[in-house]
C-alpha positions as CSV (number, residue, x, y, z in Angstrom):
1,M,-8.5,44.3,13.0
2,F,-12.1,43.0,13.2
3,E,-14.5,45.5,14.7
4,P,-17.6,43.7,16.2
5,S,-19.7,46.8,15.8
6,Q,-19.1,46.7,12.1
7,G,-20.0,43.0,11.7
8,I,-17.6,42.6,8.8
9,F,-14.1,41.4,8.1
10,T,-11.6,43.3,5.8
11,V,-10.2,41.6,2.7
12,D,-6.9,41.1,4.5
13,E,-8.6,39.5,7.5
14,L,-10.6,37.2,5.2
15,N,-7.4,36.2,3.4
16,V,-5.9,35.1,6.8
17,I,-9.0,33.2,7.7
18,R,-9.2,31.5,4.3
19,D,-5.5,30.6,4.3
20,A,-5.7,29.1,7.8
21,H,-8.8,27.1,6.7
22,V,-7.3,25.8,3.5
23,E,-4.0,24.9,5.2
24,W,-5.7,23.0,8.0
25,C,-8.1,21.2,5.7
26,A,-5.3,20.2,3.4
27,S,-3.2,18.9,6.3
28,R,-6.0,16.6,7.3
29,S,-7.3,15.8,3.8
30,I,-10.6,17.4,4.6
31,E,-12.8,19.0,1.9
32,P,-13.2,22.6,3.0
33,S,-16.9,22.7,2.1
34,S,-17.7,19.5,4.0
35,P,-19.6,19.7,7.3
36,L,-16.4,19.4,9.3
37,G,-14.7,22.0,7.0
38,Q,-17.6,24.3,7.6
39,E,-17.5,23.8,11.3
40,T,-13.8,24.5,11.3
41,V,-14.1,27.8,9.4
42,K,-16.7,28.9,11.9
43,L,-14.3,28.1,14.7
44,I,-11.6,30.1,12.8
45,M,-13.8,33.1,12.4
46,E,-14.8,33.0,16.1
47,A,-11.2,32.7,17.1
48,Y,-10.3,35.7,14.8
49,Q,-13.0,37.7,16.4
50,G,-11.6,36.7,19.8
51,G,-8.2,38.2,19.0
52,T,-6.3,35.3,17.4
53,T,-5.3,36.9,14.2
54,E,-2.2,35.0,13.0
55,R,-2.6,32.2,10.5
56,E,-0.4,29.8,12.4
57,A,-2.2,30.4,15.7
58,L,-5.6,29.8,13.9
59,V,-4.3,26.6,12.4
60,M,-3.2,25.5,15.9
61,K,-6.7,26.3,17.3
62,C,-8.1,23.9,14.6
63,E,-5.6,21.2,15.6
64,S,-6.7,21.6,19.2
65,F,-10.3,21.4,18.2
66,A,-9.7,18.2,16.1
67,T,-7.7,16.6,18.9
68,R,-10.6,17.2,21.4
69,R,-13.1,15.8,18.8
70,E,-11.0,12.7,18.2
71,E,-10.8,11.9,21.9
72,H,-14.4,10.8,21.7
73,V,-13.8,8.4,18.8
74,R,-12.3,5.0,19.3
75,L,-11.2,3.5,16.0
76,G,-12.0,-0.2,15.6
77,A,-14.8,-0.1,18.0
78,P,-17.9,-2.2,17.2
79,A,-20.8,-0.4,15.6
80,I,-23.5,0.8,17.9
81,D,-26.7,-1.2,17.3
82,S,-29.7,0.7,16.0
83,I,-33.0,0.1,17.5
84,E,-35.7,-0.2,15.0
85,P,-39.0,1.5,16.0
86,E,-41.8,-0.9,16.6
87,P,-44.5,-0.7,13.9
88,G,-47.2,1.7,14.7
89,K,-45.1,3.9,17.0
């Protein structure tokens, strides 16, 4: 198990983290190295450090995160107008 005082993960722990990340990204058609993919792997690592060590539970944490994120997006909404800065400002 992860020991915070050591600051490192074992190979087995990294494999669980990687497998959860790859599985979740594939299920959502997200590139693992994309900004969202990177944000998600950070979430997985923090969850693992917090005691969630099973791949399935880590994937569910990702789903919960994605659901919360999607609540703030309304598909089909009109674009938000940009305000151009006035010249000289």
